[in-house]
C-alpha positions in Angstrom: -35.9 193.4 158.5 -36.5 190.0 157.0 -33.5 190.4 154.7 -31.2 191.5 157.5 -32.2 188.5 159.6 -31.5 186.1 156.7 -28.1 187.8 156.0 -27.0 187.6 159.6 -28.3 184.1 160.1 -26.6 182.8 157.0 -23.3 184.4 158.1 -23.5 182.9 161.6 -24.5 179.5 160.3 -21.6 179.4 157.9 -19.1 180.5 160.5 -20.4 178.7 163.6 -22.6 175.8 162.3 -26.3 175.3 162.0 -26.7 173.5 165.4 -24.4 175.8 167.3 -26.2 179.1 166.4 -29.4 179.8 168.4 -32.2 182.3 167.7 -30.8 184.3 170.7 -27.4 184.5 169.1 -29.0 185.9 165.9 -31.2 188.4 167.8 -28.2 189.6 169.9 -26.0 190.0 166.8 -28.7 192.2 165.2 -29.6 194.0 168.4 -33.2 193.0 168.2 -35.5 190.9 170.3 -36.1 187.2 169.6 -39.8 188.1 169.2 -38.9 190.2 166.1 -37.3 187.1 164.5 -40.4 185.0 165.3 -42.6 187.6 163.7 -40.9 186.7 160.4 -40.0 183.0 160.9 -42.1 180.6 162.8 -39.1 178.5 163.9 -35.4 177.9 163.5 -36.0 175.2 160.8 -37.8 177.7 158.6 -34.9 180.2 159.1 -32.3 177.6 158.3 -34.2 176.7 155.1 -34.4 180.3 153.9 -30.8 181.0 154.9 -29.4 178.0 153.1 -31.5 178.9 150.0 -30.1 182.4 150.1 -26.5 181.2 150.4 -27.0 178.8 147.4 -28.7 181.5 145.4 -25.8 183.8 145.9 -23.3 181.1 144.9 -25.4 180.1 141.8 -25.6 183.7 140.7 -21.9 184.2 141.1 -21.1 181.0 139.1 -23.5 182.1 136.4 -21.7 185.4 136.1 -18.3 183.6 135.9 -19.6 181.2 133.2 -21.1 184.1 131.2 -17.5 185.5 130.8 -16.8 182.5 128.5 -13.3 182.1 129.8 -10.9 179.3 129.0 -12.6 176.2 130.6 -9.6 175.6 132.9 -9.5 179.2 134.0 -13.2 179.1 134.5 -12.9 176.2 137.0 -10.3 178.1 139.0 -12.4 181.2 139.1 -15.4 179.2 140.3 -13.3 177.5 143.0 -11.9 180.9 144.2 -15.4 182.4 144.3 -16.9 179.5 146.2 -14.2 179.5 148.8 -14.8 183.3 149.4 -18.5 182.7 149.8 -18.1 179.7 152.1 -15.5 181.5 154.3 -13.4 178.3 154.3 -16.2 176.5 156.3 -14.3 176.3 159.5 -17.2 174.7 161.4 -18.2 172.0 158.8 -21.7 173.5 158.5 -22.6 170.9 155.9 -22.1 168.1 158.4 -24.4 169.8 160.9 -27.0 170.6 158.3 -27.0 166.9 157.2 -27.3 165.7 160.7 -29.8 168.1 162.2 -31.8 169.2 159.1 -31.6 166.2 156.7 -34.7 167.3 154.6 -33.2 170.8 154.0 -29.8 169.2 153.3 -31.2 166.8 150.7 -33.2 169.6 149.0 -30.1 171.7 148.8 -27.9 168.9 147.6 -30.4 168.2 144.8 -30.4 171.9 143.7 -26.6 172.0 144.0 -26.3 168.8 141.8 -28.5 170.3 139.1 -26.5 173.5 139.0 -23.1 171.8 139.1 -24.1 169.2 136.5 -25.2 171.9 134.1 -22.1 174.0 134.6 -19.7 171.1 134.6 -21.2 169.5 131.4 -20.9 172.8 129.6 -17.3 173.2 130.8 -16.3 169.7 129.8 -17.9 170.0 126.4 -16.2 173.4 125.7 -12.9 172.0 126.9 -13.1 169.0 124.5 -14.0 171.3 121.6 -11.1 173.6 122.4 -8.6 170.7 122.6 -7.9 171.3 126.3 -9.7 168.2 127.5 -9.3 164.7 126.0 -11.9 164.0 123.2 -12.7 160.5 124.5 -14.2 161.7 127.8 -17.6 160.4 129.0 -18.7 163.9 130.0 -21.8 162.6 131.9 -19.6 160.3 134.0 -16.9 162.8 134.7 -19.4 165.6 135.7 -21.0 163.2 138.2 -17.7 162.1 139.5 -16.6 165.7 140.0 -19.8 166.6 141.9 -19.3 163.5 144.1 -15.8 164.6 145.0 -16.7 168.2 145.7 -19.5 167.1 148.0 -17.4 164.5 149.9 -14.5 166.9 150.4 -16.8 168.7 152.9 -17.3 165.5 154.9 -15.3 166.1 158.1 -15.1 162.4 158.9 -13.3 161.8 155.6 -11.2 165.0 155.6 -10.9 166.4 159.2 -10.2 170.1 158.8 -7.3 170.1 161.3 -5.5 167.8 158.8 -7.0 169.0 155.6 -7.6 172.8 155.4 -10.6 173.3 153.1 -8.9 175.8 150.7 -5.9 173.5 150.1 -8.3 170.5 149.8 -10.2 172.3 147.0 -7.0 173.3 145.3 -5.7 169.7 145.4 -8.9 168.2 144.2 -9.3 170.6 141.3 -5.8 169.9 140.1 -6.4 166.1 140.5 -9.7 166.4 138.5 -8.0 168.4 135.7 -4.9 166.3 135.4 -7.2 163.3 134.7 -8.9 165.0 131.7 -6.5 167.5 130.1 -4.6 167.0 126.8 -0.9 168.1 126.4 -2.1 171.5 125.4 -4.5 171.6 128.4 -1.7 170.6 130.7 0.4 173.7 129.6 -2.6 175.9 130.6 -3.1 174.0 133.9 0.6 174.4 134.8 0.2 178.2 134.6 -2.6 178.0 137.2 -0.8 175.6 139.5 2.3 177.8 139.5 0.5 181.1 139.9 -2.7 180.4 141.9 
Protein backbone atom coordinates (compact mmCIF):
# COMPACT_ATOMS: atom_id res chain seq x y z
CA UNK A 1 0.00 0.00 0.00
CA UNK A 2 2.85 2.36 0.86
CA UNK A 3 4.23 2.06 -2.68
CA UNK A 4 0.81 2.71 -4.21
CA UNK A 5 0.38 5.84 -2.08
CA UNK A 6 3.81 7.14 -3.11
CA UNK A 7 3.18 6.41 -6.78
CA UNK A 8 -0.21 8.14 -6.85
CA UNK A 9 1.01 11.08 -4.74
CA UNK A 10 4.04 11.61 -7.02
CA UNK A 11 1.83 11.53 -10.11
CA UNK A 12 -0.63 14.06 -8.64
CA UNK A 13 2.12 16.36 -7.33
CA UNK A 14 3.80 16.47 -10.76
CA UNK A 15 0.55 17.11 -12.61
CA UNK A 16 -1.22 19.44 -10.18
CA UNK A 17 1.47 20.86 -7.89
CA UNK A 18 2.58 20.17 -4.32
CA UNK A 19 0.39 22.82 -2.68
CA UNK A 20 -2.72 22.08 -4.75
CA UNK A 21 -2.95 18.36 -3.96
CA UNK A 22 -4.50 17.46 -0.60
CA UNK A 23 -4.40 14.20 1.35
CA UNK A 24 -8.13 13.89 0.50
CA UNK A 25 -7.30 14.08 -3.22
CA UNK A 26 -4.77 11.26 -2.89
CA UNK A 27 -7.16 9.12 -0.83
CA UNK A 28 -10.01 9.69 -3.33
CA UNK A 29 -7.80 8.82 -6.30
CA UNK A 30 -6.75 5.57 -4.61
CA UNK A 31 -10.24 4.76 -3.33
CA UNK A 32 -9.01 4.52 0.27
CA UNK A 33 -9.61 6.51 3.44
CA UNK A 34 -7.37 9.35 4.52
CA UNK A 35 -6.74 7.36 7.70
CA UNK A 36 -5.00 4.67 5.62
CA UNK A 37 -2.55 7.27 4.28
CA UNK A 38 -1.89 8.56 7.81
CA UNK A 39 -1.15 5.00 8.91
CA UNK A 40 1.89 5.15 6.59
CA UNK A 41 2.78 8.87 6.65
CA UNK A 42 2.41 11.07 9.68
CA UNK A 43 1.77 14.21 7.60
CA UNK A 44 1.79 15.66 4.09
CA UNK A 45 5.36 16.95 4.43
CA UNK A 46 6.64 13.43 4.99
CA UNK A 47 4.67 12.24 1.96
CA UNK A 48 6.02 15.08 -0.19
CA UNK A 49 9.56 14.22 0.91
CA UNK A 50 9.17 10.52 0.01
CA UNK A 51 7.36 11.26 -3.26
CA UNK A 52 10.03 13.71 -4.47
CA UNK A 53 12.79 11.27 -3.50
CA UNK A 54 10.97 8.56 -5.45
CA UNK A 55 10.63 10.81 -8.54
CA UNK A 56 14.32 11.72 -8.40
CA UNK A 57 15.36 8.07 -7.86
CA UNK A 58 13.43 7.07 -10.99
CA UNK A 59 15.04 9.85 -13.04
CA UNK A 60 18.54 9.07 -11.71
CA UNK A 61 18.11 5.37 -12.52
CA UNK A 62 16.92 6.20 -16.05
CA UNK A 63 19.83 8.56 -16.64
CA UNK A 64 22.28 5.94 -15.34
CA UNK A 65 20.83 3.44 -17.84
CA UNK A 66 21.21 5.93 -20.71
CA UNK A 67 24.81 6.77 -19.71
CA UNK A 68 25.65 3.05 -19.47
CA UNK A 69 24.86 2.71 -23.20
CA UNK A 70 28.01 4.77 -23.88
CA UNK A 71 26.43 6.60 -26.82
CA UNK A 72 27.90 9.53 -28.68
CA UNK A 73 27.95 12.36 -26.03
CA UNK A 74 25.64 14.62 -28.09
CA UNK A 75 23.14 11.81 -28.62
CA UNK A 76 23.37 10.97 -24.91
CA UNK A 77 22.26 14.49 -23.93
CA UNK A 78 19.30 14.33 -26.30
CA UNK A 79 18.28 10.93 -24.90
CA UNK A 80 18.50 12.25 -21.32
CA UNK A 81 16.43 15.31 -22.24
CA UNK A 82 13.77 13.13 -23.89
CA UNK A 83 13.66 10.79 -20.88
CA UNK A 84 13.45 13.65 -18.34
CA UNK A 85 10.59 15.30 -20.24
CA UNK A 86 8.59 12.05 -20.25
CA UNK A 87 9.19 11.60 -16.51
CA UNK A 88 8.21 15.15 -15.63
CA UNK A 89 5.11 15.13 -17.87
CA UNK A 90 6.02 18.60 -19.19
CA UNK A 91 5.49 20.02 -15.67
CA UNK A 92 2.33 21.96 -16.52
CA UNK A 93 1.82 23.15 -12.96
CA UNK A 94 5.38 24.32 -12.20
CA UNK A 95 5.66 21.90 -9.27
CA UNK A 96 9.24 23.02 -8.63
CA UNK A 97 8.05 26.53 -7.80
CA UNK A 98 5.45 25.19 -5.34
CA UNK A 99 8.00 22.84 -3.80
CA UNK A 100 10.47 25.69 -3.33
CA UNK A 101 7.84 28.00 -1.84
CA UNK A 102 5.97 25.62 0.48
CA UNK A 103 8.60 22.95 1.23
CA UNK A 104 11.95 24.83 1.07
CA UNK A 105 13.92 22.24 3.09
CA UNK A 106 12.80 19.38 0.84
CA UNK A 107 13.52 21.53 -2.22
CA UNK A 108 17.09 22.29 -1.09
CA UNK A 109 17.80 18.65 -0.25
CA UNK A 110 16.49 17.58 -3.65
CA UNK A 111 18.42 20.31 -5.48
CA UNK A 112 21.64 19.22 -3.78
CA UNK A 113 21.13 15.59 -4.87
CA UNK A 114 20.17 16.72 -8.35
CA UNK A 115 23.33 18.82 -8.57
CA UNK A 116 25.57 15.92 -7.50
CA UNK A 117 23.98 13.62 -10.10
CA UNK A 118 24.01 16.15 -12.93
CA UNK A 119 27.54 17.29 -12.13
CA UNK A 120 28.83 13.73 -12.30
CA UNK A 121 26.93 12.93 -15.49
CA UNK A 122 27.75 16.23 -17.26
CA UNK A 123 31.46 16.11 -16.36
CA UNK A 124 31.72 12.60 -17.84
CA UNK A 125 29.79 13.70 -20.93
CA UNK A 126 32.01 16.75 -21.46
CA UNK A 127 35.23 14.79 -20.93
CA UNK A 128 34.16 12.11 -23.42
CA UNK A 129 33.05 14.73 -25.91
CA UNK A 130 36.43 16.46 -25.77
CA UNK A 131 38.28 13.12 -26.17
CA UNK A 132 36.15 12.21 -29.19
CA UNK A 133 36.75 15.58 -30.84
CA UNK A 134 33.07 16.56 -30.65
CA UNK A 135 33.57 19.27 -28.01
CA UNK A 136 36.30 21.93 -28.02
CA UNK A 137 39.47 20.85 -26.22
CA UNK A 138 39.90 24.18 -24.43
CA UNK A 139 36.72 23.81 -22.36
CA UNK A 140 36.78 24.36 -18.61
CA UNK A 141 34.58 21.31 -17.94
CA UNK A 142 33.94 22.25 -14.27
CA UNK A 143 32.68 25.69 -15.26
CA UNK A 144 30.55 24.42 -18.17
CA UNK A 145 28.95 21.62 -16.12
CA UNK A 146 27.91 24.10 -13.40
CA UNK A 147 26.62 26.57 -15.97
CA UNK A 148 24.58 23.81 -17.59
CA UNK A 149 23.06 22.80 -14.24
CA UNK A 150 22.24 26.42 -13.40
CA UNK A 151 20.43 26.76 -16.74
CA UNK A 152 18.43 23.55 -16.38
CA UNK A 153 17.28 24.54 -12.88
CA UNK A 154 16.33 28.09 -13.88
CA UNK A 155 14.38 26.97 -16.95
CA UNK A 156 11.84 25.61 -14.46
CA UNK A 157 11.39 29.02 -12.83
CA UNK A 158 7.94 30.16 -13.92
CA UNK A 159 8.69 33.79 -13.09
CA UNK A 160 11.57 33.76 -15.62
CA UNK A 161 9.93 31.48 -18.19
CA UNK A 162 6.12 31.59 -17.86
CA UNK A 163 4.77 28.33 -19.28
CA UNK A 164 2.10 30.10 -21.35
CA UNK A 165 4.90 31.80 -23.32
CA UNK A 166 7.59 29.12 -23.03
CA UNK A 167 6.31 25.53 -23.27
CA UNK A 168 8.70 23.41 -21.18
CA UNK A 169 9.50 20.85 -23.90
CA UNK A 170 10.46 23.59 -26.39
CA UNK A 171 12.41 25.42 -23.70
CA UNK A 172 14.51 22.31 -22.96
CA UNK A 173 15.04 21.75 -26.68
CA UNK A 174 16.23 25.34 -27.19
CA UNK A 175 18.47 25.28 -24.13
CA UNK A 176 20.15 22.01 -25.08
CA UNK A 177 20.88 23.34 -28.56
CA UNK A 178 22.19 26.60 -27.06
CA UNK A 179 24.44 24.66 -24.65
CA UNK A 180 25.83 22.38 -27.35
CA UNK A 181 26.41 25.12 -29.94
CA UNK A 182 28.68 26.84 -27.42
CA UNK A 183 30.94 23.80 -26.92
CA UNK A 184 30.98 21.73 -30.14
CA UNK A 185 33.78 21.51 -32.71
CA UNK A 186 33.05 21.53 -36.48
CA UNK A 187 32.72 17.75 -36.32
CA UNK A 188 30.42 18.05 -33.30
CA UNK A 189 28.27 20.58 -35.14
CA UNK A 190 27.65 18.09 -37.95
CA UNK A 191 26.39 15.58 -35.37
CA UNK A 192 24.34 18.25 -33.59
CA UNK A 193 22.66 19.32 -36.85
CA UNK A 194 21.36 15.77 -37.34
CA UNK A 195 19.56 15.98 -34.01
CA UNK A 196 18.25 19.51 -34.58
CA UNK A 197 16.77 18.45 -37.92
CA UNK A 198 15.42 15.09 -36.75
CA UNK A 199 14.47 15.52 -33.09
